[in-house]
C-alpha positions in Angstrom: -26.6 -23.1 42.7 -23.2 -22.3 41.1 -22.9 -21.0 37.6 -20.5 -23.0 35.5 -19.0 -21.3 32.4 -17.0 -23.3 29.9 -14.3 -21.5 27.8 -15.1 -21.6 24.0 -11.5 -22.6 23.3 -11.5 -25.5 25.8 -10.1 -28.8 24.5 -8.3 -30.1 21.4 -6.5 -27.6 19.3 -6.5 -28.2 15.6 -2.8 -29.5 15.7 -3.5 -32.1 18.4 -6.8 -33.0 16.8 -5.2 -33.5 13.4 -2.5 -35.8 14.9 -5.0 -38.0 16.7 -7.3 -38.2 13.6 -4.2 -39.1 11.5 -3.6 -42.1 13.8 -7.3 -43.1 13.7 -7.3 -42.9 9.9 -4.5 -45.3 9.4 -5.9 -47.7 12.1 -9.3 -47.6 10.4 -7.5 -48.7 7.2 -6.1 -51.6 9.0 -2.5 -50.3 8.9 0.1 -50.8 11.6 0.8 -47.4 13.3 3.5 -46.2 15.6 4.0 -42.7 17.1 7.4 -41.2 17.9 6.6 -40.6 21.6 3.0 -40.3 23.0 0.9 -38.7 20.3 -0.8 -36.5 22.9 -0.2 -35.6 26.5 -3.3 -37.4 27.7 -3.1 -41.0 29.0 -6.7 -41.7 28.3 -6.4 -41.0 24.5 -3.0 -42.7 24.3 -4.5 -45.9 26.0 -7.5 -45.9 23.6 -5.2 -45.7 20.6 -2.9 -48.4 22.1 -6.0 -50.7 22.4 -6.5 -50.3 18.7 -2.9 -51.3 17.9 -1.1 -48.0 17.9 2.4 -48.4 19.5 4.8 -45.9 20.9 8.5 -45.9 19.8 11.3 -43.7 21.0 13.4 -43.8 17.8 13.0 -44.6 14.1 15.1 -47.7 14.6 12.3 -49.3 16.7 9.7 -49.0 13.9 8.6 -52.4 12.5 8.5 -53.1 8.8 5.3 -52.0 7.1 4.4 -49.6 9.9 3.4 -46.0 9.4 5.3 -43.7 11.7 3.2 -40.7 12.8 5.2 -37.6 13.7 3.3 -35.9 16.5 2.3 -32.2 16.5 5.4 -31.2 18.5 7.6 -31.9 15.5 11.0 -33.5 15.3 14.5 -32.5 14.3 15.9 -32.7 10.8 18.0 -35.8 11.8 14.9 -37.8 12.5 13.6 -37.3 8.9 17.0 -38.3 7.5 17.1 -41.5 9.6 13.5 -42.4 8.5 14.5 -41.9 4.9 17.6 -44.1 5.2 15.5 -46.8 6.9 12.7 -46.6 4.3 10.1 -45.8 6.9 6.7 -44.3 5.7 6.0 -41.1 7.5 2.7 -39.4 8.3 3.8 -35.9 9.4 1.4 -34.3 11.9 3.7 -31.5 12.8 1.6 -28.4 13.8 1.9 -25.8 11.0 2.9 -23.2 13.6 5.8 -25.5 14.8 6.8 -26.2 11.2 7.0 -22.4 10.6 9.4 -22.1 13.6 11.5 -24.8 12.1 11.9 -22.8 8.9 12.7 -19.6 10.7 15.5 -21.0 12.8 17.0 -22.9 9.9 17.1 -19.7 7.7 18.4 -17.6 10.6 21.3 -20.0 11.2 22.2 -20.1 7.6 22.4 -16.3 7.5 24.8 -16.2 10.5 22.2 -15.0 13.1 22.1 -16.3 16.7 18.8 -18.0 17.6 17.2 -17.7 21.1 14.4 -20.1 21.7 12.0 -19.1 24.5 10.7 -22.3 26.0 11.3 -25.4 28.1 14.5 -27.1 27.0 13.2 -30.6 27.8 9.9 -30.2 26.0 9.6 -32.3 22.8 8.6 -29.3 20.7 11.8 -27.4 21.8 13.9 -30.4 21.1 12.4 -30.6 17.6 13.2 -26.8 17.0 16.8 -27.4 18.2 17.0 -30.1 15.6 16.4 -27.5 12.8 18.9 -25.0 14.1 21.6 -24.7 11.5 23.7 -22.2 13.5 24.4 -21.1 17.0 21.4 -21.1 19.5 20.4 -21.0 23.1 17.2 -21.9 25.0 15.8 -19.6 27.6 13.0 -20.6 29.9 13.6 -18.0 32.7 15.0 -14.5 33.0 18.4 -15.7 34.1 18.6 -18.1 31.2 17.7 -15.2 28.8 20.5 -13.1 30.2 23.0 -16.0 29.7 21.7 -16.4 26.1 22.1 -12.7 25.4 25.7 -12.9 26.6 26.4 -15.9 24.5 25.0 -14.1 21.4 27.5 -11.2 21.7 29.4 -10.7 18.5 26.8 -12.3 16.3 25.6 -10.7 13.1 22.1 -10.4 14.6 19.7 -12.2 17.0 16.4 -13.9 16.1 14.1 -14.8 19.0 11.3 -17.4 18.6 9.1 -19.0 21.2 7.7 -22.4 21.9 4.1 -22.3 20.6 2.7 -22.9 24.1 5.0 -20.3 25.8 3.3 -17.7 28.1 2.4 -14.6 26.1 3.1 -12.3 29.0 6.4 -14.0 29.7 7.4 -13.7 26.0 6.5 -10.0 26.1 8.8 -9.5 29.1 11.6 -11.5 27.3 11.2 -9.3 24.3 11.4 -6.0 26.2 14.5 -7.2 28.1 16.3 -8.3 24.9 15.5 -5.1 23.0 17.1 -3.0 25.8 20.4 -4.8 25.1 20.3 -5.4 21.3 19.1 -3.1 18.6 19.7 -5.9 16.0 17.1 -8.1 17.6 14.4 -9.7 15.5 11.5 -11.0 17.5 9.1 -13.4 15.7 5.6 -14.2 17.0 5.6 -18.0 16.9 3.2 -18.6 19.7 0.3 -20.6 18.4 -2.7 -18.5 17.7 -4.9 -21.1 19.4 -2.7 -20.9 22.4 -2.9 -17.1 22.3 -6.7 -17.2 22.3 -6.8 -19.9 24.9 -4.6 -17.9 27.3 -6.5 -14.7 26.7 -9.9 -16.4 27.3 -8.5 -18.1 30.4 -7.5 -14.7 31.9 -10.9 -13.2 31.1 -12.6 -16.3 32.6 -10.6 -16.1 35.8 -11.3 -12.4 36.2 -15.0 -13.2 36.4 -14.9 -16.4 38.5 -14.6 -17.5 42.2 -12.8 -20.6 41.0 -11.1 -21.8 37.9 -10.8 -25.5 36.9 -8.1 -26.3 34.4 -8.5 -29.8 32.7 -5.5 -31.5 31.2 -2.6 -33.9 31.6 0.0 -33.1 34.3 2.7 -33.4 31.7 1.0 -31.0 29.3 2.9 -27.8 28.8 0.0 -25.7 27.5 -2.2 -26.9 30.4 0.4 -25.8 32.9 0.5 -22.4 31.2 -3.3 -22.1 31.5 -3.1 -22.8 35.2 -0.4 -20.1 35.6 -2.6 -17.6 33.7 -5.7 -18.3 35.8 -3.9 -18.3 39.1 -3.1 -14.6 38.6 -6.7 -13.7 38.9 -8.6 -16.4 40.8 -8.1 -19.6 42.9 -7.3 -22.3 40.4 -7.2 -26.1 40.5 -5.9 -28.5 37.8 -7.4 -31.9 37.3 -6.6 -34.7 34.9 -10.0 -36.5 35.2 -13.4 -36.3 36.7 -12.5 -38.4 39.8 -10.3 -35.5 41.1 -13.3 -33.2 41.4 -14.5 -33.0 45.0 -17.4 -31.4 46.9 -14.9 -29.5 49.1 -13.2 -28.0 46.0 -16.5 -26.4 44.8 -18.0 -25.6 48.2 -19.1 -21.9 48.4 -18.2 -21.1 44.8 -20.9 -19.3 42.9 -19.1 -18.6 39.7 -16.9 -21.4 38.3 -14.9 -21.1 35.1 -13.7 -24.1 33.3 -11.0 -24.4 30.6 -9.0 -27.2 29.2 -5.6 -27.7 27.6 -5.1 -28.6 23.9 -4.6 -32.3 24.8 -7.9 -32.6 26.7 -10.5 -34.6 24.6 -14.1 -33.6 24.6 -15.4 -36.8 26.4 -13.0 -36.0 29.3 -14.3 -32.4 29.5 -17.8 -33.7 29.4 -17.2 -36.1 32.3 -15.6 -33.3 34.4 -18.5 -31.0 33.8 -21.0 -33.7 34.6 -19.3 -34.4 37.9 -19.3 -30.6 38.7 -22.9 -30.3 37.8 -23.9 -33.2 40.0 -22.1 -31.7 43.0 -23.5 -28.2 42.5 -27.0 -29.2 41.2 -26.3 -27.4 38.0 -27.9 -28.8 34.8 -24.9 -28.0 32.6 -25.5 -29.3 29.1 -22.1 -30.0 27.6 -23.5 -30.9 24.2 -25.3 -27.6 23.9 -22.1 -25.7 24.8 -20.1 -27.6 22.2 -22.7 -27.7 19.5 -21.8 -24.4 18.0 -18.1 -24.9 18.1 -18.3 -28.3 16.6 -20.5 -27.4 13.7 -18.9 -28.2 10.4 -17.6 -25.4 8.2 -18.0 -25.6 4.5 -16.9 -23.6 1.4 -19.4 -20.9 0.5 -20.8 -20.6 4.0 -21.2 -17.3 5.7 -19.8 -17.1 9.3 -19.7 -14.5 12.0 -16.2 -13.9 13.5 -14.2 -11.5 15.7 -11.0 -10.1 14.4 -8.2 -11.0 17.0 -5.1 -10.0 15.1 -4.0 -8.1 12.0 -0.8 -9.3 10.4 1.2 -7.9 7.5 -0.3 -10.4 5.0 -3.4 -11.7 6.7 -6.1 -11.1 9.4 -6.7 -13.7 12.1 -10.4 -14.3 12.9 -12.1 -16.2 15.7 -15.2 -17.8 14.1 -16.2 -19.6 17.3 -15.3 -23.1 15.9 -12.4 -25.5 16.3 -11.0 -23.9 13.2 -8.9 -20.7 13.0 -10.0 -18.2 10.4 -7.5 -16.4 8.2 -8.4 -13.6 5.8 -5.6 -12.9 3.2 -4.9 -9.2 2.9 -6.2 -9.1 -0.7 -9.5 -10.5 0.4 -10.3 -7.8 3.0 -11.6 -5.1 0.7 -11.9 -4.1 -3.0 -11.5 -0.4 -2.1 -7.8 0.4 -2.7 -8.2 3.6 -0.8 -8.9 1.8 2.5 -6.2 0.0 4.4 -6.6 -3.3 6.1 -6.5 -1.6 9.5 -9.3 0.8 8.5 -11.4 -1.9 7.0 -11.3 -4.3 9.9 -10.8 -3.5 13.6 -9.4 -5.8 16.2 -12.2 -6.9 18.6 -15.0 -6.1 16.2 -17.3 -8.8 14.7 -17.9 -9.1 11.0 -19.5 -11.4 8.5 -17.1 -13.4 6.3 -17.4 -15.9 3.4 -15.6 -19.2 3.7 -13.5 -19.8 0.6 -11.4 -22.8 1.6 -11.5 -25.3 4.5 -8.4 -27.3 5.5 -9.7 -29.7 8.2 -6.4 -31.4 8.9 -4.7 -28.1 9.5 -7.7 -26.7 11.4 -7.6 -23.6 9.1 -10.4 -21.8 7.3 -9.7 -19.2 4.6 -12.1 -16.4 4.6 -13.1 -13.4 2.5 -14.5 -10.1 3.7 -14.6 -8.4 0.3 -16.8 -11.0 -1.3 -19.4 -10.4 1.4 -19.0 -6.6 0.8 -19.4 -7.3 -3.0 -22.8 -9.0 -2.5 -23.9 -6.2 -0.2 -22.6 -3.5 -2.5 -24.2 -5.0 -5.6 -27.6 -5.0 -3.8 -27.2 -1.3 -3.0 -26.1 -0.5 -6.6 -29.1 -2.2 -8.0 -31.3 -0.3 -5.6 -29.6 2.9 -6.5 -30.4 2.2 -10.2 -34.1 2.0 -9.4 -34.1 5.1 -7.1 -31.6 7.3 -9.0 -29.6 7.7 -5.8 -26.1 9.2 -6.1 -23.3 6.9 -4.8 -19.8 7.7 -3.6 -17.5 5.3 -5.6 -13.7 4.9 -5.7 -12.0 4.8 -9.2 -9.7 1.8 -9.2 -8.7 1.4 -12.9 -8.3 3.4 -16.1 -9.2 1.2 -19.1 -9.2 1.8 -22.8 -12.8 2.9 -23.0 -13.4 4.4 -19.6 -13.0 3.9 -15.9 -13.7 1.1 -13.4 -15.1 2.2 -10.0 -15.7 0.2 -6.8 -18.7 0.7 -4.6 -18.6 -1.5 -1.5 -17.0 -4.3 -3.5 -19.3 -3.9 -6.5 -17.7 -3.2 -9.8 -19.1 -0.3 -11.9 -17.9 0.6 -15.4 -17.9 4.2 -16.4 -17.6 4.9 -20.1 -15.2 7.6 -21.2 -18.2 9.7 -22.5 -19.7 9.6 -19.0 -16.5 10.1 -17.1 -16.1 13.9 -17.5 -18.3 16.9 -18.0 -17.1 17.4 -21.6 -16.6 14.8 -24.2 -13.0 14.2 -25.1 -11.7 15.6 -21.8 -8.9 13.4 -20.3 -10.2 11.2 -17.5 -7.0 9.3 -16.4 -6.5 12.0 -13.7 -9.5 10.6 -11.9 -7.7 7.4 -11.0 -7.6 6.7 -7.2 -10.1 9.4 -6.4 -13.6 9.3 -4.9 -16.3 10.4 -7.3 -20.1 10.8 -7.1 -21.8 8.5 -9.7 -25.3 7.7 -10.8 -26.2 4.2 -12.1 -27.5 4.6 -15.6 -27.7 0.9 -16.6 -27.8 -2.3 -14.6 -28.2 -5.9 -15.8 -29.2 -8.1 -12.8 -28.5 -11.4 -14.6 -25.1 -10.5 -15.9 -24.3 -8.3 -12.9 -23.2 -5.7 -15.4 -23.4 -2.1 -14.0 -22.7 1.2 -15.9 -22.3 4.4 -14.0 -22.0 8.1 -14.9 -20.0 10.9 -13.3 -21.1 13.3 -16.0 -24.8 13.0 -15.1 -24.1 14.0 -11.5 -21.8 16.9 -12.6 -24.4 18.2 -15.1 -27.1 18.3 -12.4 -24.8 20.0 -9.9 -23.4 22.5 -12.4 -26.9 23.4 -13.6 -27.8 24.7 -10.2 -24.5 26.3 -9.5 -24.4 28.0 -12.9 -27.7 29.6 -12.3 -26.5 31.0 -9.0 -23.1 32.0 -10.5 -24.4 34.0 -13.5 -26.6 36.0 -11.2 -23.5 37.7 -9.6 -20.8 37.4 -12.2 -19.3 40.4 -13.9 -16.3 41.1 -16.2 -13.1 41.7 -14.2 -14.3 39.9 -11.0 -11.6 37.9 -9.4 -12.2 34.3 -8.3 -10.1 31.7 -6.4 -10.3 28.4 -8.4 -8.7 25.0 -8.8 -7.3 23.6 -12.0 -9.6 20.8 -12.9 -8.2 19.6 -16.2 -5.8 20.6 -19.0 -6.1 20.4 -22.8 -3.8 21.5 -25.6 -5.6 24.8 -25.9 -6.2 25.8 -22.3 -7.0 24.9 -18.7 -10.5 24.4 -17.1 -10.8 26.0 -13.7 -13.3 25.0 -11.1 -14.7 28.2 -9.6 -16.8 26.3 -7.0 -19.0 24.0 -9.1 -18.8 26.2 -12.2 -16.1 25.7 -14.8 -14.3 28.5 -16.7 -11.5 28.3 -19.2 -8.2 30.1 -19.3 -7.0 30.0 -23.0 -3.3 29.2 -23.5 -2.8 32.8 -24.7 -4.0 34.2 -21.4 -1.7 32.1 -19.2 1.6 33.9 -19.5 3.2 37.0 -21.2 5.9 34.8 -22.6 5.3 32.3 -25.4 4.3 28.8 -24.1 3.6 25.6 -26.1 1.4 23.8 -23.6 -0.7 24.7 -20.6 1.3 22.2 -18.5 4.2 24.6 -18.5 2.1 26.9 -16.3 -0.5 24.8 -14.6 -0.8 21.3 -13.0 -4.1 19.6 -12.2 -5.1 20.5 -8.6 -3.3 23.9 -8.5 -5.1 26.6 -6.6 -5.1 29.7 -8.8 -6.5 33.3 -8.8 -8.2 34.2 -12.1 -10.5 36.9 -13.3 -13.4 37.0 -15.7 -12.6 38.3 -19.2 -16.0 37.5 -20.8 -19.0 35.3 -20.2 -22.1 34.0 -22.1 -24.9 33.2 -19.6 -27.1 31.6 -22.3 -24.3 29.2 -23.4 -22.9 28.8 -20.0 -19.4 29.8 -21.1 -16.9 31.7 -19.0 -13.6 33.0 -20.4 -11.0 33.6 -17.7 -7.7 35.5 -17.6 -4.7 34.5 -15.5 -1.8 36.8 -16.6 -2.0 40.4 -15.1 -1.5 43.6 -17.0 0.8 44.9 -14.3 3.0 41.9 -14.9 3.2 42.6 -18.7 7.0 42.9 -19.3 6.3 45.3 -22.2 5.3 48.0 -19.7 8.9 47.9 -18.4 10.5 49.0 -21.6 9.0 52.4 -21.3 11.0 53.0 -18.1 14.1 53.1 -20.3 15.0 56.0 -22.6 16.0 55.7 -26.2 19.8 55.3 -26.2 19.8 53.2 -23.0 22.5 50.6 -23.1 22.3 46.9 -22.1 24.7 44.0 -21.9 22.6 41.0 -22.6 22.7 37.5 -24.1 22.0 36.6 -27.7 18.9 34.2 -27.6 18.4 33.5 -31.3 19.9 34.2 -34.8 18.0 34.8 -38.0 19.0 35.8 -41.5 18.0 39.4 -40.9 19.6 39.8 -37.5 19.9 38.6 -33.9 17.5 38.7 -30.9 18.9 39.8 -27.6 17.1 39.4 -24.2 17.5 42.8 -22.6 14.9 42.2 -19.8 13.2 39.0 -18.5 10.8 37.8 -21.2 11.6 40.8 -23.3 13.7 40.5 -26.5 14.9 43.1 -28.9 16.1 42.8 -32.5 19.6 43.9 -33.7 19.1 44.2 -37.5 22.0 43.3 -39.8 22.5 47.0 -40.5 23.0 47.6 -36.8 25.5 44.9 -36.1 28.5 46.4 -37.8 29.5 49.5 -39.9 30.6 47.0 -42.5 28.2 45.0 -44.6 27.1 41.8 -42.8 26.0 38.8 -44.9 25.6 36.2 -42.1 25.0 37.3 -38.5 26.4 33.9 -37.3 29.9 35.1 -38.5 29.9 37.8 -35.8 28.0 36.2 -32.8 26.5 33.0 -31.5 23.6 32.1 -29.2 24.7 32.8 -25.6 27.2 35.5 -26.4 26.9 38.5 -24.1 26.8 41.6 -26.3 26.5 45.3 -25.6 23.5 46.9 -27.3 21.7 50.2 -27.4 18.0 50.9 -27.4 17.1 52.7 -30.7 13.4 52.2 -31.1 10.1 51.0 -29.5 7.1 50.1 -31.7 4.1 49.9 -29.3 1.6 48.9 -32.0 3.7 46.0 -33.3 5.3 45.3 -29.9 8.8 45.4 -31.3 12.0 46.7 -29.9 14.9 47.8 -32.1 18.5 47.6 -30.8 21.9 48.4 -32.1 25.4 47.0 -31.5 26.9 50.2 -32.8 27.9 53.1 -30.5 25.9 56.3 -30.8 27.0 58.2 -33.8 29.2 55.4 -35.0 26.9 54.6 -37.9 26.6 58.2 -39.0 30.4 58.7 -38.7 30.9 55.6 -40.8 28.4 56.9 -43.4 30.2 60.4 -43.4 33.5 58.7 -43.8 32.1 56.6 -46.7 30.6 59.7 -48.4 33.9 61.6 -48.0 35.9 58.7 -49.4 33.5 58.4 -52.3 33.8 62.1 -53.0 37.6 62.0 -52.9 37.6 59.1 -55.3 35.3 60.9 -57.7 37.5 64.0 -57.5 40.6 62.0 -58.3 38.9 60.4 -61.2 37.8 63.7 -62.6 41.3 65.3 -62.5 42.7 62.4 -64.4 40.2 62.7 -67.3 42.3 65.1 -69.7 45.4 63.0 -69.7 43.3 60.1 -70.4 41.7 61.9 -73.4 45.0 63.0 -75.1 46.8 59.7 -74.9 44.9 58.1 -77.9 45.8 61.2 -80.2 49.5 61.0 -79.4 49.5 57.3 -79.9 47.7 57.8 -83.3 50.3 60.4 -84.4 53.2 58.1 -83.4 51.5 55.3 -85.2 51.2 57.5 -88.4 54.8 58.5 -88.3 55.9 54.9 -88.0 53.8 54.1 -91.0 
């Protein structure tokens, strides 16, 4: 007895199904309905619709008054819409969303000056519709030779955009793409092959690989049915039938494994009839209803479904949920964990559970969410961790005014500022976008409100590590640490689970205003123990080294050594000159000039290079005295001043007698005059 296997994707695709249902809807309402060309490539369905009053027209001008014109899933050109509008015809547009997307692409490409290459059958209605939306130069390629001609025609264009008929062969399109890319670097290839077509062709190949015979059901004028036949023929003997009458005993004779698939235009009753005929011939009790039961189950909002990821796109993930709907997961519905990429969260070929958030029956599309499933699972684990005290690995997603928001498998956990760090008041914004171990300290099941603590975990860990640390610590011992956080007064260094602090005064030999001038969070540093208090758990660390103390360098110079150095600051009592890196000396007013100096700024300005001489070192006060005067110049000036003063005094002394007689003579003369 032969084993018959039916492809899950066999039969109506959502685009064709929607178009047929659209016609049936208006017929059920008693409306007059016409379709622009056969609504489907299946004579049986077309005949059934015709019996109900659905007519076929070749142009809008043939549509009778009061008739609804249904645009089939293949789509039409822009000119058809314009003519329908001018004639006042009511349109029911059943254009497949994948086809409509291609229409928008070629229109935008043409308007931007790009050349469009359409991979497909020039005479197919869908391709004719795509051409009708080309606003610029284009070419159609259905073979390798036609592709080469199209590429030659595209020479000199600003760029090339290549699209495909939605039912085009995936393998053939891949070859087209590789060929075109060898000739043009400015080529943009867009995946416009219908996802349902993609899945149908892949399943057909897999089916054929495991079959002695493949039967492809569908109309002889159906493009996608022909493509399925071509795919199956690569791996197994294949026959194509349009109805059950074409199935013969000779066809199935000696075949133990028979695979069956059907084109997008094959209705379920037709597939059922073909399978029944095959079962009768092979004595196989194939139950078509059972096979289709799962795929035809309705999908509703809020339902959980199992699905296999079949493609990851820039903005969404495509999922096969085993129904006649295609599942799409928007990128922002994949995971709440910002540290995990879509590619890491979901893997192509893997099965996951999803939550249905939206159903669009007419489009055959279901919108799904993975993160909402994770959220429910994560919340259960969080509540369990609250009961058990288990530590969880959570990702910090937000910094808010009063704390942090963490994510654990989709569950939201609030961490108050007082519970975010080991010490109260310590900045916690640096924890953003990091993984942290947390303990759940409060959980409200009804309000789904969860509060976590990082501090609780750190205190527990540090308690153990401190005990071990203080058993071996000693003053002067060197440790490799990592800067954990910065405050205005110092830096906390993680010594491997135990924190020590480097005070700002111990960071550098030069004056600094903030620890951030020396350290950044995350820096790996070497520090040494200056002091510790085991009872209080405090560790004081040093960073600057005595051998790096610039003060030690000054003693390598003798008194009288000369330097040419810049003025770095000016005060009312003198100027500071930087004679060595991080080492300044003072030139007092009295050492700036032999003359009296009232304002140093009258002689020099900051940045001036001046020649100075070392005249004193005060180790206790850490002060360096400099002079801008040459050696002996000050003494020479003083001697000159003393000599000048002595000469002046001598001159004044020799003039004293004359000065004393003058008044007497003047008095005598005055008496004589009297």
